[in-house]
Each structure stands twice: as C-alpha cells, then as structure tokens.
C-alpha positions in Angstrom: 155.7 54.9 109.4 152.4 54.2 107.6 152.7 50.4 108.2 153.4 51.0 111.9 150.2 53.0 112.2 148.2 50.2 110.5 149.7 47.6 112.9 148.8 49.7 116.0 145.2 50.2 114.8 144.7 46.5 114.0 146.0 45.4 117.4 144.7 48.1 119.8 141.5 49.2 118.1 140.3 46.2 116.1 141.7 43.5 118.5 143.3 41.5 115.7 145.7 38.8 117.0 149.4 39.0 116.3 149.3 35.8 114.3 146.8 37.3 111.9 148.8 40.5 111.7 151.9 38.3 110.9 149.9 36.7 108.1 148.7 40.0 106.6 152.0 41.9 106.8 154.6 39.2 106.3 156.6 40.5 109.3 157.9 38.2 112.1 156.0 38.1 115.4 159.1 39.5 117.2 159.1 42.6 115.0 155.4 43.1 115.5 155.7 42.8 119.3 158.7 45.3 119.2 156.6 47.8 117.3 153.7 47.4 119.7 155.8 47.7 122.9 157.5 50.9 121.6 156.0 54.2 122.8 157.2 56.0 119.7 154.9 56.4 116.8 157.8 56.8 114.3 160.2 54.1 113.2 163.8 55.0 113.9 166.5 53.2 112.1 170.0 53.1 113.4 172.5 54.4 110.8 175.9 52.8 111.3 178.9 55.1 111.6 180.9 54.7 108.3 184.2 56.4 107.8 184.4 58.9 104.8 187.3 59.9 102.6 186.4 63.5 103.5 187.0 63.1 107.2 190.7 64.0 107.2 189.9 67.1 105.0 187.0 68.3 107.2 189.0 70.9 109.2 190.6 72.2 106.1 187.3 72.5 104.3 185.6 74.2 107.2 188.4 76.8 107.3 188.1 77.4 103.6 184.3 77.9 103.9 184.8 80.5 106.8 187.3 82.5 104.6 184.9 82.3 101.6 182.0 83.5 103.7 183.9 86.7 104.4 184.4 87.6 100.8 182.1 89.3 98.4 179.7 87.4 96.3 181.7 87.7 93.1 185.0 86.8 94.8 183.9 83.5 96.3 185.0 80.1 95.0 182.3 77.8 93.8 181.8 74.4 95.4 183.1 72.9 92.1 186.3 74.9 92.5 186.7 73.9 96.1 186.3 70.2 95.2 189.1 70.6 92.6 191.4 72.2 95.2 190.7 69.2 97.6 191.5 66.8 94.8 194.8 68.6 94.3 195.5 68.0 98.0 194.9 64.2 97.7 191.1 63.9 98.2 189.8 60.9 96.3 186.0 61.2 97.0 183.2 62.5 94.8 181.9 66.0 94.3 178.5 65.0 95.9 180.2 64.4 99.3 181.8 67.9 99.2 178.5 69.5 98.2 176.7 67.8 101.0 179.3 68.9 103.5 179.0 72.5 102.3 175.2 72.4 102.7 175.4 71.1 106.3 178.0 73.7 107.1 175.9 76.5 105.8 172.8 75.3 107.6 174.8 75.2 110.9 176.1 78.7 110.3 172.6 80.1 109.6 171.3 78.4 112.8 174.1 80.0 114.8 173.4 83.4 113.4 169.7 83.0 114.0 170.4 82.1 117.7 172.9 84.9 118.4 172.0 87.5 115.7 170.0 89.9 117.9 172.7 90.0 120.5 172.6 91.6 124.0 173.2 95.3 124.4 173.6 97.8 127.2 171.5 101.0 127.2 173.6 104.1 126.7 173.2 107.5 128.4 175.0 110.7 127.5 175.6 113.9 129.4 174.5 117.3 128.0 177.0 118.4 125.3 179.0 115.2 125.5 178.6 113.7 122.0 177.0 113.8 118.6 176.5 111.0 116.0 176.9 111.3 112.3 175.9 109.0 109.4 175.1 109.1 105.7 172.0 107.7 103.9 170.7 107.6 100.3 167.3 109.1 99.6 165.3 110.4 96.6 163.9 113.8 95.9 162.6 115.8 93.0 165.0 118.7 92.2 164.7 120.8 89.1 162.0 118.6 87.6 164.2 115.4 87.9 164.0 112.5 90.4 167.5 112.5 91.9 169.3 110.1 94.3 170.8 112.3 97.0 173.3 111.6 99.8 171.7 112.8 103.1 174.0 113.8 106.0 172.5 113.1 109.4 173.9 114.8 112.5 172.2 114.1 115.9 173.0 115.2 119.4 173.2 112.1 121.7 171.7 113.8 124.8 168.8 115.9 123.5 168.3 113.9 120.3 168.0 117.1 118.2 169.0 116.3 114.6 169.8 118.1 111.4 169.6 116.7 107.8 171.3 118.1 104.7 171.3 116.8 101.2 174.2 116.6 98.7 174.9 114.8 95.5 178.1 113.1 96.6 179.7 111.8 99.8 183.1 113.6 99.5 185.3 115.4 102.0 184.0 118.9 101.1 180.4 117.7 101.4 181.1 116.2 104.9 182.9 119.4 106.1 180.0 121.5 104.9 177.4 119.2 106.5 179.1 119.4 109.9 179.5 123.2 109.7 175.8 123.7 108.9 174.8 121.2 111.6 176.8 123.0 114.3 175.3 126.3 113.2 171.7 124.9 113.5 172.3 123.0 116.7 173.9 126.1 118.3 177.3 124.7 119.3 179.8 121.8 119.1 179.7 118.8 121.4 183.0 117.5 122.9 183.0 114.2 121.0 181.8 113.0 117.6 180.9 109.3 116.8 181.4 108.2 113.2 181.5 104.9 111.3 184.6 104.1 109.3 183.7 106.1 106.2 186.5 106.7 103.7 186.2 110.5 104.0 187.4 110.2 107.6 189.4 106.9 107.9 192.2 106.0 105.6 192.9 102.6 107.2 191.1 100.5 109.8 193.6 99.0 112.3 193.2 96.4 115.0 190.7 97.2 117.7 190.1 100.9 117.9 193.3 101.9 116.0 192.5 104.1 113.0 194.6 106.0 110.5 192.6 109.2 110.3 192.5 111.2 107.2 194.7 114.4 107.5 192.0 116.8 106.2 189.4 115.3 108.5 191.7 115.6 111.5 192.3 119.2 110.7 188.5 119.8 110.7 188.1 118.0 114.0 191.0 120.1 115.5 189.4 123.3 114.2 186.1 122.6 116.0 187.9 121.1 119.0 185.9 117.8 119.2 187.3 114.3 119.7 186.5 111.9 116.9 185.7 108.3 117.8 185.0 105.5 115.3 182.7 102.5 115.7 183.9 98.9 115.3 183.4 97.6 111.7 179.8 96.4 111.0 178.7 97.6 114.5 176.0 100.2 113.7 174.5 99.8 117.2 177.4 101.9 118.6 175.7 104.9 117.0 172.2 103.5 117.2 170.5 106.9 117.7 171.5 108.3 114.3 170.9 104.9 112.6 167.3 105.0 113.8 167.1 108.6 112.8 167.8 107.6 109.2 164.9 105.2 109.2 162.5 107.6 110.9 163.4 110.5 108.6 162.8 108.3 105.5 159.2 107.7 106.7 158.4 111.1 108.3 160.3 113.6 106.2 161.4 112.3 102.8 158.1 110.6 101.8 156.1 113.9 102.2 158.6 116.1 100.6 157.5 118.5 97.8 159.5 119.2 94.7 162.2 121.9 94.6 163.9 124.2 92.0 167.4 123.6 93.3 169.4 121.9 96.0 169.8 125.0 98.3 166.0 125.4 98.5 165.7 121.7 99.4 168.3 122.1 102.2 166.5 125.2 103.5 163.2 123.2 103.6 165.0 120.3 105.4 166.4 122.6 108.0 163.0 124.1 108.8 161.3 120.7 108.8 163.9 119.3 111.2 163.4 122.1 113.7 159.7 121.6 113.5 160.1 117.9 114.3 162.0 118.8 117.5 158.8 120.2 118.9 156.6 117.4 117.6 158.8 114.5 119.1 158.8 113.6 122.8 162.2 112.9 124.2 161.1 109.6 125.7 163.6 109.5 128.5 163.6 113.1 129.8 160.4 115.1 130.4 159.3 117.3 127.5 160.0 117.4 123.8 163.3 117.2 122.0 163.2 121.0 121.5 162.8 121.5 125.3 165.8 119.2 126.1 167.9 120.8 123.3 167.2 124.3 124.8 168.8 123.2 128.0 171.7 121.4 126.3 172.8 124.4 124.3 174.5 125.9 127.3 176.8 122.8 127.5 177.9 123.1 123.8 181.1 124.7 122.8 180.7 127.9 120.7 181.0 127.3 116.9 183.3 130.3 116.1 184.6 130.8 112.7 183.5 128.1 110.2 186.2 125.7 108.9 187.4 126.4 105.4 186.4 123.0 104.2 187.9 122.8 100.8 189.9 119.9 99.2 193.0 121.0 97.3 194.2 119.4 94.0 197.3 120.3 92.1 196.5 120.9 88.4 198.3 122.1 85.3 196.5 124.6 83.1 196.1 123.4 79.5 197.3 125.5 76.4 193.6 126.4 76.0 193.5 127.9 79.5 191.4 125.1 81.0 191.7 122.9 84.1 190.0 119.5 84.3 188.0 118.3 87.2 185.4 115.5 87.4 185.1 115.2 83.6 184.4 118.9 83.2 186.7 121.8 82.2 186.9 125.3 83.7 188.7 128.4 82.3 191.7 130.1 83.9 193.3 133.5 83.1 195.5 133.2 80.0 198.6 134.4 81.9 198.6 131.0 83.7 198.3 128.8 80.7 200.7 125.8 80.8 201.5 126.5 84.4 200.7 124.7 87.7 197.8 126.0 89.8 196.0 124.9 92.9 192.3 123.9 92.6 190.3 124.3 95.8 187.1 122.2 95.7 184.0 123.3 97.7 180.6 121.7 97.6 179.2 124.4 95.3 182.1 126.2 93.8 185.7 125.8 92.5 188.4 128.3 93.4 191.7 128.5 91.4 194.7 129.9 93.2 198.4 130.4 92.3 201.3 132.3 93.7 199.4 133.2 96.9 196.4 134.8 95.2 193.0 133.8 94.0 192.8 133.7 90.2 189.2 132.9 89.5 186.1 131.1 90.8 183.5 129.0 89.1 180.2 127.4 90.1 180.8 123.7 90.4 179.0 121.2 88.2 178.1 117.9 90.0 176.7 115.2 87.8 176.2 111.6 89.0 175.3 109.9 85.7 178.1 108.8 83.4 175.8 109.3 80.4 175.9 113.1 80.9 178.4 114.6 78.5 181.3 116.7 79.9 180.8 120.4 80.0 183.2 123.4 79.6 182.7 126.5 81.7 184.2 129.6 80.1 184.8 133.1 81.3 185.5 135.3 78.2 187.5 137.8 80.3 190.2 135.1 80.8 190.9 135.1 77.0 191.3 138.9 76.5 195.1 138.7 76.6 195.1 136.1 73.9 192.8 137.8 71.4 194.9 141.0 71.8 197.7 139.1 70.2 195.4 137.0 68.0 192.4 139.1 67.1 191.3 136.7 64.4 190.4 134.2 67.1 187.6 136.4 68.2 185.3 135.5 65.3 184.9 131.8 66.2 186.2 131.8 69.8 184.0 129.5 71.9 184.4 131.6 75.2 183.0 134.7 73.5 179.6 133.2 72.7 178.8 133.8 76.4 179.5 137.6 76.2 176.6 140.0 77.1 174.1 140.6 74.4 175.3 144.2 73.7 178.8 143.0 73.1 177.7 140.3 70.7 175.5 142.8 68.7 178.4 145.2 68.4 180.7 142.4 67.3 178.2 141.4 64.6 178.3 144.9 63.2 182.1 145.5 63.5 183.0 142.2 61.8 181.2 143.2 58.6 184.0 145.7 57.7 187.7 145.3 57.4 189.6 145.7 60.6 186.5 145.2 62.7 187.9 142.3 64.7 190.8 144.5 65.9 188.3 147.3 66.9 186.2 144.8 68.8 189.2 143.5 70.6 190.2 147.0 71.7 186.7 147.6 73.0 186.7 144.4 75.0 190.1 145.2 76.4 188.5 148.3 78.0 187.1 145.9 80.6 190.6 145.4 81.9 190.9 149.2 82.7 187.4 150.3 83.4 184.3 149.0 85.2 182.6 146.4 83.0 179.2 147.9 83.7 180.4 151.3 82.4 181.9 149.7 79.2 178.7 147.8 78.6 176.6 150.9 79.1 178.8 152.8 76.6 178.3 150.1 74.0 174.5 150.1 74.5 174.4 153.9 74.0 176.6 153.6 70.9 174.2 151.0 69.4 171.2 153.2 70.2 173.0 156.2 68.4 173.6 153.9 65.4 177.3 154.6 65.5 179.0 151.3 66.1 182.6 152.4 66.1 185.5 152.2 68.5 185.9 156.0 68.5 182.3 156.6 69.4 182.3 154.0 72.2 185.5 155.6 73.6 183.9 159.1 73.6 180.7 157.8 75.3 182.8 155.9 77.9 184.8 159.0 78.7 181.7 161.1 79.1 180.3 158.5 81.5 183.5 158.2 83.6 184.6 161.8 83.6 181.8 162.9 85.9 182.1 160.0 88.3 185.7 158.9 88.3 187.2 161.8 90.2 190.3 159.8 91.1 191.7 160.6 87.6 191.5 164.4 88.1 194.6 165.7 89.7 195.7 169.2 90.7 198.6 170.9 89.0 201.8 170.9 91.0 202.6 174.1 93.0 205.8 174.7 90.9 203.8 175.0 87.7 201.4 177.8 88.9 201.8 181.0 86.9 202.9 184.1 88.8 201.4 186.4 86.1 198.2 185.2 84.3 198.2 186.0 80.5 195.8 188.8 79.3 193.6 188.3 76.3 194.3 191.0 73.6 191.9 190.7 70.7 193.3 193.9 69.1 196.4 192.0 68.1 194.3 189.9 65.7 192.6 193.0 64.2 196.1 194.5 63.5 197.1 191.5 61.6 193.9 191.5 59.6 194.3 195.2 58.6 197.8 194.8 57.2 198.2 193.8 53.6 200.4 190.8 54.0 201.1 188.4 51.2 200.6 184.9 52.4 201.9 181.8 50.6 199.1 180.2 48.7 
C-alpha cells in the first residue's frame, strides 16, 4: 500500500514518466499502469480457494461450539480438548486450524448478538388490580454494627407501580411467603395475577414453553391468596420489566442513603415507610398524578387480603438423646419427654416451632447466619430439662442448659450446692415451676435470699404465702354432707378439773 501511494504521487503530482518509475521501482510497466488505472487506493490480492482438512468437520465443530457456549465457564471444553476429540473422529489437521476456526466462530456469534441483542419489544399495559410483579435482589446494609449482604424482596403493582421492599438474610420459602404477606398488607389488597421468574422457591422444574412444575407449598400459598401465578420464559427479564427497573432504581434512591439499624425488623420498618414516601415523590409517567394517586384509585380493584397465610416450611426431625433438634448447623432444645422421638419442625422467617402429636411443644427464636466461619450455636430452655434432673439431680451442677436460668435461681443454687443434699433441694425448687407460675416462684426465691434463709422449706413457705391470697381456685367449700348439725361448745372448765386432780402421770 505504501509503494502504491509513492507511485501515484510520482505520476500524478510530480509528472514522472512511467519509464522512470519502472527504473526506480523495478516493477513492469503493465503493473504500474494497472495501479494507476485503478480507482482504489489499497492493493487487493486475490486469495485462491484452497480446500482444508477441516471442511468436512466444520458442521460438527460448529454444533460442538454451540453446545459449549450454553455451558458454564468451568464446564466447557478447551480448544485443545476439542482438537483431540476431532482427531479421534479422523481429523488429520493441525491444532492451529481448529483454533482459527473457533476464533472466527466466536467473532461471528458476537456480531450476531450485537446486532440482535437489544431486540424489539411491545409496550405493556395493565388494568387496575390485574397483576403484580415480584423479584429478588442482593443489597448491602449496616445492621447491628455489621455490614451485611441482604436479600431484598421487591413486589410491585403493574398498574399503579406502587412497590414494597423487604429485606431478609436468605431467599427461602418462608422468606418468600412472609414477603408477599407483608406486601399485600402494605398495598392494601391482592391482584388477580402474579408474575414471577423461575426461582427455585416457586418452580421445581421448568418444562417446554410455559409448562412449569410448581412447588406444592408455593401453590398452596397462591391458592390461599386466590391469585394466578405466571412465570417468565428463562432469561427473559423484560417480561417483568417494571420490577426489574425497580431493583435498579431502589439501589440508587433508597439503599445508598440508608442509615444503620440495630436489627432487621427496624430496617424493614424503615423500608416500608420509605417506599410509601417514594409513592408520593414519583410521577406515574403514563397516567396523571403520582404513583400514590394512581394507587389510591387501584385499591378498590384489589381483592381483600383476609387472614394471612401460615407460611412455614415443615421438616421431619428426630430429637437427640440430649433433647435437641438440629437445623441449619444450630441446635434447639425440646421438652425431655420427646427425647429420641420424631417431631415436626415448622420453620418461619424469625422463629422455629416444634410440634408433635397435634400440639405445639415449644418455640425458639431462629438463628440465621450466612457465613460458614460462624460456629454452630445451641439454644437451650432450662425448663425442658426439669424432668431429667428430677431423676438425675447430680446433672444440675454442670448442666449446660441451667447456665441460662434467672439470676436469683443461680444465686440460690450456688448456696444450696455448698451443703450435702443441696442439689436435690434445688431440683425440688426448680420443679415448682411445673406447678406454679414461674414469676411467683422466682419472687419467693428472691424473698428467701433477702431473708438470708436459702432453704427449700423457707422457699415453700414464702411461695404459699404469696399464692394463698391470690390463687382462690385452690380454696374449695366443704361438701354439704359434712356440715355439722350441732356445733361443738368450748368448755375450758374441763381442763381446770384435770389440773386440780392429783393424777400420777408416767414420767
């Protein structure tokens, strides 16, 4: 190309004859004339079509590359491995030919995606109360002095564009059920249809087209609130574009200006208030007025919420010999009468409920920890072990559950264990909780400690004095058949007569 430019300058600008140019360049006159007659300023050389050993494997190789492109990064075959597989099929060419083919195929695929990536879409319009859209996102907040990654549940009405955001630590079934229940409460009703992506908490298996195998528990929740669940096509976020945009807007307008919070409930309370404030600040864009104005009109078209769905997830567990059930690397105590027996563990977002034989046995606050570096924890209720220490009082001294007793009980235990038989007395005092109000027993122990008489007998006397005046249910009238017809008369003179007589008594 540089030589062509020199030849054109010599002939057209400097008026040098072709013979002189031939002498200077060593090119033939015919070649020089051809360059000068050409309108192009670049030299184009014809590359002859040469057959390649890879031609008969081109279709096979293209199919392999399409399959590999759909896999994850770690599951794809390398070009070196693809070349080895082609050699096994009979390919006798070099690795460089295969690598060049792969590069051309990738460039063509990127060009096709760049051309059709944005796509063409149809604007959507929704009637009042017709549908809502739901999606999850990951955002950060400072809770309890720690920077935590939280899972934010976004629920947005498709007509009025009113939205609600709630934060959780996990994307599980019980979190999803709680998020929808709270969203329907804030929005003032339930639309007729819900639009979701193919999240694992809702869809067990994605079939062909719009066929979905819906999770049984999710289906029960949708049936309770009477809305129809529809699911987007895979990797088609534009089918619920409103809530997808809401995720990005909330990240810039809400999460970035968020203060720190003591706990997650206070964070969710702040999010609820902030979302409602944003309704009045945002213009609808399509309909006149703000989002709050359009939502006030849409509320009449929403179905009433009614009773909230009992959104727990149930697990079958067996209680260990130490009266514990395991869940998410943590352990929770169960009444000792159900040790080594099967129970049902009902998981809520903030608590765990243990049930068996048609009754609720106990309830614990749920521990949710995302990091695997956090050690497992055990949550005890010392009342669950009272039946055990009544048979094994020696276990009270070093029993781990009893380190969480109230301060007055632990002070009394420290004094009673100093003398023989004190462990049995302490067990008997703790067992009073099974028959009396725990507050009354605790008050009796505190009064006994104030009196300086830390004994079982004194605690019982104080407890009886406290309960006799208040527990009228234990006072019963004598039966009518036991009433005396003739009341006895006190005769003190009988004792005087006995005293005056000289009676010899045995010494």
